[in-house]
C-alpha positions as CSV (number, residue, x, y, z in Angstrom):
1,M,15.6,-31.5,-14.1
2,Q,13.9,-28.8,-12.0
3,G,13.1,-29.3,-8.4
4,N,9.6,-29.0,-7.1
5,G,10.6,-27.1,-3.9
6,L,10.1,-30.2,-1.7
7,G,13.8,-31.1,-1.4
8,P,16.2,-29.9,1.3
9,R,16.7,-26.2,1.8
10,R,20.0,-24.5,1.0
11,A,22.0,-23.4,4.0
12,G,22.3,-19.6,4.5
13,R,19.2,-18.6,2.7
14,E,16.1,-17.4,4.4
15,E,12.8,-17.6,2.6
16,R,10.6,-14.6,3.3
17,Q,6.9,-14.6,3.0
18,P,5.7,-11.9,0.6
19,A,4.3,-8.7,2.3
20,A,0.6,-8.3,2.5
21,S,-0.7,-6.9,-0.7
22,G,-3.4,-4.7,0.7
23,L,-3.3,-1.3,2.3
24,S,-2.9,-1.0,6.0
25,A,-6.0,-0.5,8.2
26,S,-5.0,3.0,9.1
27,V,-4.7,4.1,5.4
28,I,-8.1,2.5,4.7
29,V,-9.7,4.4,7.6
30,L,-8.1,7.7,6.5
31,L,-9.3,7.2,2.9
32,V,-12.9,6.4,4.1
33,V,-12.9,9.5,6.4
34,A,-11.6,11.6,3.5
35,A,-14.2,10.2,1.1
36,L,-17.0,11.1,3.5
37,T,-15.6,14.6,4.0
38,V,-15.3,15.2,0.3
39,T,-18.8,13.9,-0.3
40,L,-20.3,16.1,2.4
41,G,-18.3,19.1,1.3
42,F,-19.3,18.6,-2.3
43,A,-23.0,18.3,-1.4
44,R,-22.9,21.6,0.5
45,L,-21.3,23.7,-2.2
46,P,-23.4,26.5,-3.7
47,D,-24.0,26.4,-7.5
48,G,-21.3,29.0,-8.2
49,Q,-18.6,26.9,-6.7
50,L,-19.4,23.5,-8.2
51,G,-16.5,23.8,-10.6
52,I,-14.0,24.2,-7.8
53,G,-15.7,21.3,-6.0
54,V,-15.2,19.0,-9.1
55,L,-11.5,20.0,-9.1
56,G,-11.3,19.2,-5.4
57,V,-12.8,15.7,-6.0
58,G,-10.4,15.2,-8.8
59,V,-7.4,16.1,-6.6
60,F,-8.8,13.7,-3.9
61,L,-9.0,10.9,-6.4
62,A,-5.5,11.6,-7.7
63,V,-4.0,11.6,-4.2
64,S,-5.8,8.3,-3.3
65,A,-4.5,6.7,-6.5
66,R,-1.0,7.9,-5.7
67,I,-1.2,6.3,-2.2
68,C,-2.1,2.9,-3.8
69,Q,0.7,3.3,-6.4
70,A,3.3,4.2,-3.8
71,R,2.4,1.0,-1.9
72,E,3.0,-1.2,-4.9
73,Q,6.3,0.6,-5.7
74,H,7.5,0.2,-2.2
75,Q,6.8,-3.5,-2.2
76,A,8.6,-4.0,-5.5
77,L,11.6,-2.1,-4.2
78,C,11.7,-4.2,-1.0
79,Q,11.5,-7.4,-3.1
80,A,14.4,-6.2,-5.3
81,L,16.5,-5.3,-2.3
82,D,15.8,-8.7,-0.7
83,G,16.9,-10.3,-4.0
84,L,20.2,-8.4,-3.9
85,R,20.7,-9.2,-0.3
86,G,20.0,-12.9,-0.9
87,S,22.4,-13.1,-3.9
88,R,25.3,-11.8,-1.9
89,G,24.9,-14.3,1.0
């Protein structure tokens, strides 16, 4: 029979709350400022340089996506390490 989690807790184990799943406030502010900068810079490009501007926007989007991906990977790694630490104790 499986427990419902309302019984007594086991000694020696700490239950940790999961980390916040969103990005930190500073990262969000930096992404907003970067998005505004990219938008203003792209709007001011002359016609001859629009190709480079599109590449710049693509790089910006790729870096932004990598920031979000790194956050998810970091949280998964921390949970795995906490699981290892809990199984030893």
